[in-house]
C-alpha positions in Angstrom: 4.3 15.9 -27.6 2.8 18.6 -25.8 0.6 18.6 -22.9 -2.9 20.0 -22.9 -6.2 19.6 -20.9 -9.1 20.7 -22.5 -12.1 21.0 -20.1 -15.7 21.8 -21.1 -18.6 22.3 -18.1 -22.0 21.7 -19.2 -24.4 22.0 -16.1 -23.1 19.0 -13.9 -21.1 17.3 -15.8 -17.2 17.7 -17.2 -16.2 16.4 -20.6 -12.2 16.9 -20.2 -9.9 15.7 -23.4 -6.2 15.0 -22.4 -3.6 14.8 -25.3 0.1 13.9 -24.7 1.9 12.1 -21.9 1.0 12.4 -18.2 3.9 11.9 -16.2 5.9 13.3 -13.2 6.3 16.9 -14.8 2.7 17.1 -16.8 0.7 15.5 -13.8 0.7 18.8 -11.6 -1.0 20.5 -14.5 -3.6 17.8 -15.0 -4.3 18.1 -10.9 -4.7 21.9 -11.5 -7.3 21.2 -14.0 -9.4 19.5 -11.6 -9.3 21.9 -8.4 -12.2 24.2 -9.4 -14.5 21.3 -9.1 -13.1 19.5 -6.2 -15.9 18.8 -3.7 -18.4 19.6 -6.2 -21.2 17.1 -5.3 -22.9 14.8 -8.1 -20.5 16.0 -10.8 -20.3 13.2 -13.9 -16.7 13.4 -15.4 -16.2 12.0 -18.5 -12.3 11.7 -19.7 -11.1 11.1 -23.0 -7.8 9.5 -23.0 -7.5 9.1 -26.9 -4.6 11.2 -27.5 -2.6 10.3 -24.7 0.6 8.6 -25.4 2.3 7.8 -22.0 0.9 7.5 -18.5 3.2 6.8 -15.2 2.1 6.6 -11.8 2.0 9.9 -11.0 -0.9 10.2 -13.5 -2.4 7.4 -12.3 -2.2 9.2 -9.2 -3.9 12.3 -10.4 -6.9 10.2 -11.4 -7.5 8.1 -8.6 -7.6 11.1 -6.3 -9.9 12.3 -8.7 -11.9 9.2 -9.0 -12.0 9.0 -5.0 -13.2 12.8 -4.4 -16.0 12.3 -7.0 -17.2 9.3 -5.3 -16.9 11.0 -1.9 -19.5 13.4 -3.5 -21.8 11.5 -5.2 -20.1 11.7 -8.8 -19.0 9.4 -11.3 -15.7 9.0 -13.6 -15.7 7.5 -16.8 -12.6 6.8 -18.9 -12.8 6.7 -22.5 -10.4 6.1 -25.3 -7.8 4.2 -23.9 -5.1 2.3 -25.9 -4.1 -1.6 -25.4 -1.0 0.1 -23.6 -3.2 2.3 -21.3 -5.5 0.0 -21.1 -3.3 -2.6 -20.0 -1.8 -0.4 -17.1 -5.0 0.0 -15.6 -5.8 -3.6 -15.6 -2.3 -4.5 -14.3 -2.9 -1.9 -11.0 -6.4 -3.2 -10.6 -7.9 0.2 -11.7 -10.2 -1.1 -14.5 -12.0 -3.0 -11.6 -13.0 0.2 -9.9 -13.1 2.8 -12.4 -15.3 2.8 -15.3 -13.5 2.3 -18.6 -15.4 2.4 -21.9 -13.6 1.3 -24.7 -15.0 3.5 -27.2 -15.9 7.2 -26.8 -19.9 7.4 -26.3 -20.2 11.2 -27.2 -19.7 12.9 -23.8 -21.7 13.3 -20.9 
């Protein structure tokens, strides 16, 4: 499956849809997609992972980095559409305790 990141900006919110596998090869592309928004105050980011079939530690690292950056600037990160496999990954790592994860897509921010 090809990797794709679709970012839609509306006011101070981003709706991001990711598809494919997030691994050591694709994680830098994901990081690049977020670079233009680094340091933006109060940014709300909704990431839809419905079409993500696999994520490794490098993908988690990108999302943790984004989470920390957003939090430091008064923003918020919400993850939606996690498969059971991805949800388990976030549970095992303890990230589901600190990140907002919605099990159903709520139509964006």
